[in-house]
N, CA and C atoms as a LAMMPS dump frame, in Angstrom:
ITEM: TIMESTEP
0
ITEM: NUMBER OF ATOMS
537
ITEM: BOX BOUNDS ff ff ff
-5.0000000000000000e+02 5.0000000000000000e+02
-5.0000000000000000e+02 5.0000000000000000e+02
-5.0000000000000000e+02 5.0000000000000000e+02
ITEM: ATOMS id mol type element x y z
1 1 1 N -421.425 33.676 -16.377
2 1 2 C -420.375 32.751 -15.989
3 1 3 C -420.301 32.726 -14.482
4 2 1 N -419.949 31.574 -14.004
5 2 2 C -419.741 31.385 -12.576
6 2 3 C -418.518 30.504 -12.412
7 3 1 N -417.644 30.846 -11.497
8 3 2 C -416.432 30.081 -11.244
9 3 3 C -416.569 29.422 -9.883
10 4 1 N -416.277 28.13 -9.828
11 4 2 C -416.35 27.429 -8.551
12 4 3 C -415.21 26.428 -8.451
13 5 1 N -414.918 26.028 -7.233
14 5 2 C -413.875 25.029 -6.998
15 5 3 C -414.334 23.685 -7.538
16 6 1 N -413.377 22.877 -7.895
17 6 2 C -413.68 21.54 -8.405
18 6 3 C -414.229 20.663 -7.285
19 7 1 N -415.049 19.698 -7.676
20 7 2 C -415.508 18.701 -6.71
21 7 3 C -414.317 17.827 -6.326
22 8 1 N -414.465 17.039 -5.276
23 8 2 C -413.389 16.145 -4.841
24 8 3 C -413.003 15.173 -5.96
25 9 1 N -414.005 14.681 -6.664
26 9 2 C -413.741 13.754 -7.766
27 9 3 C -412.972 14.444 -8.894
28 10 1 N -413.379 15.667 -9.235
29 10 2 C -412.684 16.419 -10.288
30 10 3 C -411.256 16.76 -9.847
31 11 1 N -411.106 17.15 -8.58
32 11 2 C -409.786 17.505 -8.066
33 11 3 C -408.833 16.315 -8.131
34 12 1 N -409.361 15.115 -7.908
35 12 2 C -408.536 13.916 -8.007
36 12 3 C -408.017 13.717 -9.429
37 13 1 N -408.724 14.279 -10.403
38 13 2 C -408.301 14.193 -11.804
39 13 3 C -407.466 15.399 -12.235
40 14 1 N -407.068 16.258 -11.283
41 14 2 C -406.22 17.398 -11.598
42 14 3 C -406.954 18.678 -11.931
43 15 1 N -408.266 18.694 -11.734
44 15 2 C -409.06 19.889 -12.029
45 15 3 C -409.032 20.802 -10.807
46 16 1 N -408.724 22.069 -11.029
47 16 2 C -408.712 23.059 -9.947
48 16 3 C -410.085 23.672 -9.74
49 17 1 N -410.737 24.03 -10.856
50 17 2 C -412.024 24.693 -10.763
51 17 3 C -412.838 24.51 -12.023
52 18 1 N -414.059 25.014 -11.951
53 18 2 C -415.001 24.86 -13.054
54 18 3 C -415.61 26.219 -13.359
55 19 1 N -415.659 26.534 -14.65
56 19 2 C -416.35 27.735 -15.101
57 19 3 C -417.676 27.278 -15.689
58 20 1 N -418.761 27.773 -15.14
59 20 2 C -420.097 27.464 -15.639
60 20 3 C -420.432 28.554 -16.66
61 21 1 N -420.463 28.181 -17.93
62 21 2 C -420.594 29.175 -19.002
63 21 3 C -421.905 29.03 -19.752
64 22 1 N -422.598 30.14 -19.899
65 22 2 C -423.75 30.193 -20.783
66 22 3 C -423.232 30.284 -22.219
67 23 1 N -424.036 29.861 -23.173
68 23 2 C -423.616 29.833 -24.572
69 23 3 C -423.187 31.225 -25.05
70 24 1 N -424.009 32.234 -24.802
71 24 2 C -423.683 33.578 -25.292
72 24 3 C -422.425 34.12 -24.627
73 25 1 N -422.252 33.858 -23.349
74 25 2 C -421.034 34.282 -22.661
75 25 3 C -419.81 33.616 -23.296
76 26 1 N -419.923 32.324 -23.569
77 26 2 C -418.816 31.598 -24.19
78 26 3 C -418.51 32.159 -25.574
79 27 1 N -419.552 32.483 -26.323
80 27 2 C -419.337 33.054 -27.662
81 27 3 C -418.62 34.392 -27.59
82 28 1 N -419.028 35.24 -26.67
83 28 2 C -418.418 36.566 -26.533
84 28 3 C -416.955 36.429 -26.124
85 29 1 N -416.694 35.644 -25.087
86 29 2 C -415.329 35.517 -24.591
87 29 3 C -414.425 34.817 -25.604
88 30 1 N -414.927 33.801 -26.278
89 30 2 C -414.128 33.124 -27.312
90 30 3 C -413.833 34.078 -28.461
91 31 1 N -414.805 34.885 -28.858
92 31 2 C -414.591 35.858 -29.93
93 31 3 C -413.549 36.893 -29.524
94 32 1 N -413.645 37.398 -28.3
95 32 2 C -412.66 38.361 -27.826
96 32 3 C -411.266 37.742 -27.801
97 33 1 N -411.168 36.491 -27.362
98 33 2 C -409.871 35.809 -27.321
99 33 3 C -409.31 35.618 -28.73
100 34 1 N -410.167 35.283 -29.68
101 34 2 C -409.726 35.148 -31.07
102 34 3 C -409.237 36.488 -31.621
103 35 1 N -409.967 37.563 -31.308
104 35 2 C -409.556 38.896 -31.759
105 35 3 C -408.223 39.305 -31.136
106 36 1 N -408.019 38.937 -29.87
107 36 2 C -406.759 39.244 -29.199
108 36 3 C -405.603 38.52 -29.88
109 37 1 N -405.814 37.257 -30.234
110 37 2 C -404.766 36.512 -30.93
111 37 3 C -404.397 37.19 -32.248
112 38 1 N -405.39 37.636 -32.983
113 38 2 C -405.136 38.311 -34.264
114 38 3 C -404.41 39.641 -34.045
115 39 1 N -404.824 40.407 -33.042
116 39 2 C -404.179 41.682 -32.74
117 39 3 C -402.704 41.471 -32.401
118 40 1 N -402.424 40.479 -31.581
119 40 2 C -401.041 40.201 -31.195
120 40 3 C -400.206 39.744 -32.381
121 41 1 N -400.773 38.892 -33.22
122 41 2 C -400.049 38.429 -34.408
123 41 3 C -399.754 39.598 -35.338
124 42 1 N -400.73 40.486 -35.517
125 42 2 C -400.518 41.678 -36.342
126 42 3 C -399.451 42.579 -35.727
127 43 1 N -399.473 42.71 -34.417
128 43 2 C -398.498 43.549 -33.726
129 43 3 C -397.086 43.035 -33.871
130 44 1 N -396.942 41.735 -33.936
131 44 2 C -395.613 41.159 -34.129
132 44 3 C -395.087 41.533 -35.509
133 45 1 N -395.992 41.563 -36.483
134 45 2 C -395.587 41.872 -37.853
135 45 3 C -395.394 43.368 -38.084
136 46 1 N -396.222 44.204 -37.445
137 46 2 C -396.205 45.639 -37.762
138 46 3 C -395.611 46.51 -36.665
139 47 1 N -395.425 45.998 -35.473
140 47 2 C -394.944 46.811 -34.358
141 47 3 C -396.097 47.387 -33.571
142 48 1 N -395.763 48.026 -32.446
143 48 2 C -396.798 48.511 -31.532
144 48 3 C -397.178 49.968 -31.764
145 49 1 N -396.46 50.656 -32.613
146 49 2 C -396.696 52.088 -32.789
147 49 3 C -398.066 52.401 -33.372
148 50 1 N -398.633 51.489 -34.14
149 50 2 C -399.886 51.756 -34.841
150 50 3 C -401.123 51.592 -33.964
151 51 1 N -400.983 50.938 -32.817
152 51 2 C -402.14 50.662 -31.976
153 51 3 C -401.737 50.793 -30.51
154 52 1 N -402.367 51.721 -29.804
155 52 2 C -402.056 51.936 -28.397
156 52 3 C -402.287 50.697 -27.539
157 53 1 N -403.244 49.856 -27.923
158 53 2 C -403.503 48.633 -27.157
159 53 3 C -402.291 47.714 -27.207
160 54 1 N -401.641 47.645 -28.354
161 54 2 C -400.427 46.826 -28.455
162 54 3 C -399.32 47.387 -27.58
163 55 1 N -399.269 48.705 -27.474
164 55 2 C -398.297 49.328 -26.586
165 55 3 C -398.52 48.929 -25.136
166 56 1 N -399.762 48.722 -24.75
167 56 2 C -400.053 48.269 -23.382
168 56 3 C -399.733 46.79 -23.209
169 57 1 N -400.032 46.012 -24.236
170 57 2 C -399.768 44.577 -24.152
171 57 3 C -398.283 44.248 -24.238
172 58 1 N -397.555 45.058 -25.009
173 58 2 C -396.141 44.799 -25.272
174 58 3 C -395.332 46.063 -24.995
175 59 1 N -395.284 46.495 -23.742
176 59 2 C -394.604 47.758 -23.448
177 59 3 C -393.09 47.638 -23.613
178 60 1 N -392.463 48.769 -23.861
179 60 2 C -391.008 48.795 -23.932
180 60 3 C -390.438 48.565 -22.539
181 61 1 N -389.376 47.783 -22.477
182 61 2 C -388.728 47.525 -21.202
183 61 3 C -387.907 48.724 -20.748
184 62 1 N -387.416 49.497 -21.703
185 62 2 C -386.568 50.647 -21.404
186 62 3 C -387.138 51.866 -22.114
187 63 1 N -388.048 52.553 -21.476
188 63 2 C -388.759 53.662 -22.116
189 63 3 C -387.865 54.856 -22.437
190 64 1 N -386.857 55.065 -21.642
191 64 2 C -386.031 56.257 -21.821
192 64 3 C -384.68 55.947 -22.46
193 65 1 N -384.516 54.706 -22.907
194 65 2 C -383.272 54.312 -23.563
195 65 3 C -383.617 53.552 -24.842
196 66 1 N -383.79 54.282 -25.947
197 66 2 C -384.245 53.676 -27.205
198 66 3 C -383.387 52.51 -27.695
199 67 1 N -382.078 52.587 -27.554
200 67 2 C -381.218 51.497 -28.02
201 67 3 C -381.48 50.213 -27.237
202 68 1 N -381.587 50.334 -25.927
203 68 2 C -381.882 49.158 -25.103
204 68 3 C -383.287 48.635 -25.382
205 69 1 N -384.237 49.54 -25.607
206 69 2 C -385.609 49.135 -25.922
207 69 3 C -385.644 48.348 -27.225
208 70 1 N -384.907 48.817 -28.232
209 70 2 C -384.848 48.092 -29.515
210 70 3 C -384.242 46.717 -29.343
211 71 1 N -383.173 46.644 -28.561
212 71 2 C -382.524 45.345 -28.327
213 71 3 C -383.47 44.393 -27.605
214 72 1 N -384.18 44.908 -26.602
215 72 2 C -385.129 44.074 -25.864
216 72 3 C -386.216 43.548 -26.801
217 73 1 N -386.738 44.431 -27.655
218 73 2 C -387.779 44.008 -28.601
219 73 3 C -387.27 42.904 -29.51
220 74 1 N -386.061 43.065 -30.022
221 74 2 C -385.508 42.063 -30.927
222 74 3 C -385.313 40.71 -30.244
223 75 1 N -384.927 40.742 -28.98
224 75 2 C -384.622 39.505 -28.272
225 75 3 C -385.84 38.86 -27.612
226 76 1 N -386.805 39.666 -27.23
227 76 2 C -387.887 39.151 -26.381
228 76 3 C -389.292 39.229 -26.957
229 77 1 N -389.521 40.077 -27.908
230 77 2 C -390.88 40.343 -28.376
231 77 3 C -391.588 39.077 -28.85
232 78 1 N -390.929 38.276 -29.677
233 78 2 C -391.585 37.094 -30.229
234 78 3 C -392.032 36.139 -29.119
235 79 1 N -391.178 35.902 -28.148
236 79 2 C -391.544 35.013 -27.051
237 79 3 C -392.721 35.531 -26.242
238 80 1 N -392.729 36.834 -25.976
239 80 2 C -393.832 37.44 -25.226
240 80 3 C -395.141 37.337 -26.002
241 81 1 N -395.086 37.654 -27.286
242 81 2 C -396.287 37.563 -28.121
243 81 3 C -396.778 36.125 -28.184
244 82 1 N -395.877 35.18 -28.369
245 82 2 C -396.271 33.769 -28.435
246 82 3 C -396.952 33.321 -27.134
247 83 1 N -396.409 33.751 -25.991
248 83 2 C -397.032 33.389 -24.71
249 83 3 C -398.426 33.999 -24.588
250 84 1 N -398.552 35.271 -24.951
251 84 2 C -399.853 35.942 -24.847
252 84 3 C -400.868 35.327 -25.813
253 85 1 N -400.433 34.966 -26.999
254 85 2 C -401.329 34.273 -27.935
255 85 3 C -401.737 32.93 -27.336
256 86 1 N -400.818 32.258 -26.688
257 86 2 C -401.138 30.984 -26.038
258 86 3 C -402.177 31.137 -24.934
259 87 1 N -402.077 32.21 -24.142
260 87 2 C -403.068 32.451 -23.089
261 87 3 C -404.45 32.635 -23.717
262 88 1 N -404.519 33.451 -24.765
263 88 2 C -405.797 33.694 -25.439
264 88 3 C -406.316 32.42 -26.104
265 89 1 N -405.417 31.629 -26.653
266 89 2 C -405.824 30.373 -27.293
267 89 3 C -406.4 29.394 -26.263
268 90 1 N -405.844 29.385 -25.053
269 90 2 C -406.392 28.536 -23.991
270 90 3 C -407.852 28.894 -23.739
271 91 1 N -408.145 30.195 -23.707
272 91 2 C -409.532 30.639 -23.529
273 91 3 C -410.416 30.172 -24.679
274 92 1 N -410.018 30.5 -25.904
275 92 2 C -410.891 30.199 -27.043
276 92 3 C -411.056 28.7 -27.26
277 93 1 N -410.004 27.925 -27.023
278 93 2 C -410.097 26.468 -27.191
279 93 3 C -411.039 25.858 -26.161
280 94 1 N -410.917 26.31 -24.924
281 94 2 C -411.769 25.761 -23.862
282 94 3 C -413.232 26.13 -24.065
283 95 1 N -413.48 27.315 -24.6
284 95 2 C -414.857 27.797 -24.742
285 95 3 C -415.513 27.406 -26.062
286 96 1 N -414.734 26.975 -27.035
287 96 2 C -415.282 26.66 -28.361
288 96 3 C -416.426 25.641 -28.308
289 97 1 N -416.313 24.543 -27.554
290 97 2 C -417.435 23.597 -27.527
291 97 3 C -418.72 24.198 -26.953
292 98 1 N -418.584 25.048 -25.93
293 98 2 C -419.766 25.678 -25.343
294 98 3 C -420.348 26.692 -26.323
295 99 1 N -419.466 27.473 -26.959
296 99 2 C -419.916 28.491 -27.908
297 99 3 C -420.636 27.871 -29.101
298 100 1 N -420.267 26.662 -29.463
299 100 2 C -420.884 25.996 -30.615
300 100 3 C -422.132 25.212 -30.241
301 101 1 N -422.418 25.124 -28.962
302 101 2 C -423.568 24.324 -28.529
303 101 3 C -424.813 25.191 -28.361
304 102 1 N -425.862 24.564 -27.896
305 102 2 C -427.113 25.284 -27.647
306 102 3 C -427.471 25.304 -26.165
307 103 1 N -426.561 24.796 -25.329
308 103 2 C -426.842 24.742 -23.897
309 103 3 C -425.608 25.135 -23.101
310 104 1 N -425.835 25.72 -21.941
311 104 2 C -424.743 26.069 -21.038
312 104 3 C -423.967 24.807 -20.676
313 105 1 N -422.716 24.993 -20.309
314 105 2 C -421.886 23.846 -19.949
315 105 3 C -420.808 24.283 -18.976
316 106 1 N -420.168 23.29 -18.396
317 106 2 C -419.057 23.539 -17.49
318 106 3 C -417.749 23.343 -18.231
319 107 1 N -416.791 24.219 -17.932
320 107 2 C -415.443 24.099 -18.47
321 107 3 C -414.523 23.843 -17.29
322 108 1 N -413.915 22.663 -17.267
323 108 2 C -412.999 22.299 -16.191
324 108 3 C -411.631 22.908 -16.472
325 109 1 N -411.008 23.468 -15.433
326 109 2 C -409.701 24.102 -15.574
327 109 3 C -408.694 23.506 -14.606
328 110 1 N -407.532 23.161 -15.135
329 110 2 C -406.413 22.811 -14.272
330 110 3 C -405.828 24.11 -13.719
331 111 1 N -404.885 24.014 -12.823
332 111 2 C -404.269 25.227 -12.289
333 111 3 C -403.555 26.003 -13.404
334 112 1 N -402.852 25.315 -14.271
335 112 2 C -402.153 25.983 -15.374
336 112 3 C -403.145 26.679 -16.305
337 113 1 N -404.262 26.028 -16.591
338 113 2 C -405.279 26.65 -17.447
339 113 3 C -405.907 27.858 -16.769
340 114 1 N -406.152 27.772 -15.467
341 114 2 C -406.721 28.908 -14.734
342 114 3 C -405.764 30.097 -14.778
343 115 1 N -404.459 29.835 -14.642
344 115 2 C -403.47 30.914 -14.757
345 115 3 C -403.493 31.533 -16.155
346 116 1 N -403.594 30.694 -17.178
347 116 2 C -403.69 31.209 -18.544
348 116 3 C -404.946 32.06 -18.721
349 117 1 N -406.049 31.637 -18.14
350 117 2 C -407.287 32.412 -18.23
351 117 3 C -407.101 33.774 -17.554
352 118 1 N -406.494 33.8 -16.369
353 118 2 C -406.258 35.067 -15.679
354 118 3 C -405.43 35.992 -16.559
355 119 1 N -404.382 35.454 -17.14
356 119 2 C -403.496 36.265 -17.98
357 119 3 C -404.205 36.712 -19.258
358 120 1 N -404.937 35.814 -19.896
359 120 2 C -405.653 36.162 -21.121
360 120 3 C -406.739 37.193 -20.876
361 121 1 N -407.494 37.025 -19.802
362 121 2 C -408.544 37.995 -19.463
363 121 3 C -407.909 39.34 -19.115
364 122 1 N -406.782 39.313 -18.429
365 122 2 C -406.072 40.556 -18.13
366 122 3 C -405.653 41.283 -19.399
367 123 1 N -405.169 40.529 -20.377
368 123 2 C -404.794 41.14 -21.652
369 123 3 C -406.013 41.725 -22.367
370 124 1 N -407.135 41.026 -22.316
371 124 2 C -408.363 41.561 -22.914
372 124 3 C -408.766 42.865 -22.239
373 125 1 N -408.64 42.917 -20.926
374 125 2 C -408.989 44.14 -20.195
375 125 3 C -408.072 45.293 -20.58
376 126 1 N -406.791 44.999 -20.807
377 126 2 C -405.865 46.053 -21.242
378 126 3 C -406.278 46.64 -22.588
379 127 1 N -406.658 45.776 -23.506
380 127 2 C -407.077 46.239 -24.831
381 127 3 C -408.338 47.09 -24.72
382 128 1 N -409.314 46.599 -23.98
383 128 2 C -410.567 47.345 -23.838
384 128 3 C -410.32 48.659 -23.103
385 129 1 N -409.469 48.635 -22.077
386 129 2 C -409.152 49.868 -21.354
387 129 3 C -408.545 50.904 -22.291
388 130 1 N -407.67 50.473 -23.17
389 130 2 C -407.078 51.402 -24.135
390 130 3 C -408.146 51.966 -25.059
391 131 1 N -409.047 51.117 -25.523
392 131 2 C -410.112 51.572 -26.425
393 131 3 C -411.052 52.566 -25.742
394 132 1 N -411.209 52.405 -24.419
395 132 2 C -412.113 53.268 -23.663
396 132 3 C -411.423 54.504 -23.097
397 133 1 N -410.107 54.563 -23.173
398 133 2 C -409.379 55.69 -22.61
399 133 3 C -409.169 55.586 -21.106
400 134 1 N -409.197 54.362 -20.586
401 134 2 C -408.959 54.141 -19.158
402 134 3 C -407.448 54.044 -18.947
403 135 1 N -406.927 54.871 -18.055
404 135 2 C -405.491 54.861 -17.766
405 135 3 C -405.199 53.952 -16.571
406 136 1 N -405.973 54.083 -15.499
407 136 2 C -405.821 53.238 -14.314
408 136 3 C -407.204 52.742 -13.899
409 137 1 N -407.233 51.615 -13.169
410 137 2 C -408.513 51.117 -12.668
411 137 3 C -409.216 52.219 -11.886
412 138 1 N -410.49 52.322 -12.081
413 138 2 C -411.278 53.353 -11.427
414 138 3 C -411.62 54.51 -12.352
415 139 1 N -410.804 54.702 -13.411
416 139 2 C -411.131 55.723 -14.408
417 139 3 C -412.415 55.322 -15.126
418 140 1 N -413.164 56.301 -15.532
419 140 2 C -414.361 56.042 -16.325
420 140 3 C -414.043 55.951 -17.804
421 141 1 N -412.91 56.518 -18.197
422 141 2 C -412.572 56.54 -19.608
423 141 3 C -413.219 57.719 -20.299
424 142 1 N -412.786 57.966 -21.513
425 142 2 C -413.292 59.112 -22.25
426 142 3 C -414.197 58.722 -23.407
427 143 1 N -414.162 57.468 -23.799
428 143 2 C -414.959 57.016 -24.931
429 143 3 C -415.309 55.555 -24.721
430 144 1 N -416.506 55.222 -25.068
431 144 2 C -416.88 53.809 -25.013
432 144 3 C -418.06 53.553 -25.923
433 145 1 N -417.944 52.505 -26.685
434 145 2 C -419.094 52.056 -27.459
435 145 3 C -420.118 51.511 -26.473
436 146 1 N -421.386 51.565 -26.822
437 146 2 C -422.411 51.043 -25.91
438 146 3 C -422.105 49.592 -25.525
439 147 1 N -422.14 49.325 -24.24
440 147 2 C -421.918 47.978 -23.738
441 147 3 C -420.469 47.625 -23.463
442 148 1 N -419.535 48.421 -23.956
443 148 2 C -418.121 48.088 -23.773
444 148 3 C -417.721 48.145 -22.304
445 149 1 N -418.252 49.124 -21.573
446 149 2 C -417.944 49.217 -20.135
447 149 3 C -418.47 47.983 -19.409
448 150 1 N -419.633 47.487 -19.814
449 150 2 C -420.186 46.284 -19.189
450 150 3 C -419.272 45.085 -19.432
451 151 1 N -418.739 44.976 -20.636
452 151 2 C -417.816 43.878 -20.955
453 151 3 C -416.546 44.016 -20.118
454 152 1 N -416.028 45.224 -20.025
455 152 2 C -414.825 45.483 -19.223
456 152 3 C -415.05 45.074 -17.763
457 153 1 N -416.177 45.478 -17.195
458 153 2 C -416.491 45.131 -15.798
459 153 3 C -416.712 43.632 -15.634
460 154 1 N -417.356 43.001 -16.602
461 154 2 C -417.585 41.556 -16.56
462 154 3 C -416.252 40.811 -16.573
463 155 1 N -415.332 41.256 -17.411
464 155 2 C -414.013 40.622 -17.457
465 155 3 C -413.258 40.824 -16.142
466 156 1 N -413.431 42.004 -15.517
467 156 2 C -412.795 42.246 -14.217
468 156 3 C -413.343 41.274 -13.178
469 157 1 N -414.652 41.079 -13.192
470 157 2 C -415.27 40.142 -12.255
471 157 3 C -414.763 38.718 -12.508
472 158 1 N -414.698 38.316 -13.767
473 158 2 C -414.225 36.97 -14.109
474 158 3 C -412.78 36.786 -13.673
475 159 1 N -411.94 37.771 -13.944
476 159 2 C -410.535 37.682 -13.56
477 159 3 C -410.409 37.571 -12.039
478 160 1 N -411.167 38.37 -11.315
479 160 2 C -411.134 38.312 -9.857
480 160 3 C -411.596 36.953 -9.347
481 161 1 N -412.626 36.397 -9.944
482 161 2 C -413.12 35.08 -9.53
483 161 3 C -412.059 34.006 -9.74
484 162 1 N -411.336 34.092 -10.843
485 162 2 C -410.275 33.123 -11.122
486 162 3 C -409.1 33.29 -10.154
487 163 1 N -408.761 34.533 -9.849
488 163 2 C -407.685 34.786 -8.883
489 163 3 C -408.069 34.232 -7.516
490 164 1 N -409.319 34.427 -7.1
491 164 2 C -409.775 33.881 -5.822
492 164 3 C -409.673 32.357 -5.813
493 165 1 N -410.007 31.72 -6.92
494 165 2 C -409.897 30.264 -7.031
495 165 3 C -408.439 29.827 -6.839
496 166 1 N -407.519 30.528 -7.479
497 166 2 C -406.096 30.207 -7.349
498 166 3 C -405.592 30.472 -5.932
499 167 1 N -406.054 31.547 -5.316
500 167 2 C -405.647 31.854 -3.943
501 167 3 C -406.159 30.806 -2.97
502 168 1 N -407.372 30.313 -3.177
503 168 2 C -407.909 29.253 -2.313
504 168 3 C -407.052 27.996 -2.419
505 169 1 N -406.609 27.67 -3.625
506 169 2 C -405.753 26.497 -3.811
507 169 3 C -404.421 26.693 -3.094
508 170 1 N -403.853 27.9 -3.185
509 170 2 C -402.604 28.197 -2.486
510 170 3 C -402.788 28.079 -0.977
511 171 1 N -403.904 28.583 -0.468
512 171 2 C -404.171 28.517 0.964
513 171 3 C -404.306 27.077 1.438
514 172 1 N -404.975 26.232 0.627
515 172 2 C -405.112 24.822 0.993
516 172 3 C -403.738 24.136 1.022
517 173 1 N -402.898 24.455 0.056
518 173 2 C -401.538 23.879 0.038
519 173 3 C -400.732 24.328 1.251
520 174 1 N -400.834 25.626 1.577
521 174 2 C -400.082 26.183 2.691
522 174 3 C -400.514 25.576 4.02
523 175 1 N -401.776 25.187 4.122
524 175 2 C -402.277 24.605 5.372
525 175 3 C -402.091 23.091 5.423
526 176 1 N -401.455 22.562 4.378
527 176 2 C -401.177 21.133 4.372
528 176 3 C -402.242 20.3 3.681
529 177 1 N -403.278 20.94 3.163
530 177 2 C -404.313 20.209 2.438
531 177 3 C -403.95 20.079 0.979
532 178 1 N -404.704 19.288 0.277
533 178 2 C -404.483 19.147 -1.168
534 178 3 C -404.927 20.409 -1.873
535 179 1 N -404.366 20.644 -3.052
536 179 2 C -404.762 21.794 -3.855
537 179 3 C -406.073 21.471 -4.499
């Protein structure tokens, strides 16, 4: 995958940037996004206690006050899960045509879609970090299936590329140019 700024013509149509996706990359990322949606939906039904990754995705707002934590979960959990599922769905929906094709393609992203991608990829990294035993960035983790670290690093690179794209748009706006 490669992330680049939109052309002038694309920008005039509201496109912020373009992700150049190979078929296999699109298949992997779309599959991960689909799995994330299922994990979140299951977590809404069963709670976060059964899976540490859900605990990272849906942390308690009040760790040392169980009554307040329960109240927060009751009032906010569904909305948070729905938003996170939406971020993952943005990824899988955008990548589905590339994943189903036989040739690499470009995926155009608006600013809102790029933000959803950043958030969705961040959530994927949290899940993988939990599976690998990574507590903070820079940890090697204690367990990893072959190739999982490569996927984790690839997602970090993709997330960083998307953040840079968003920062460039902010800088252009701040300097008086178009986004």
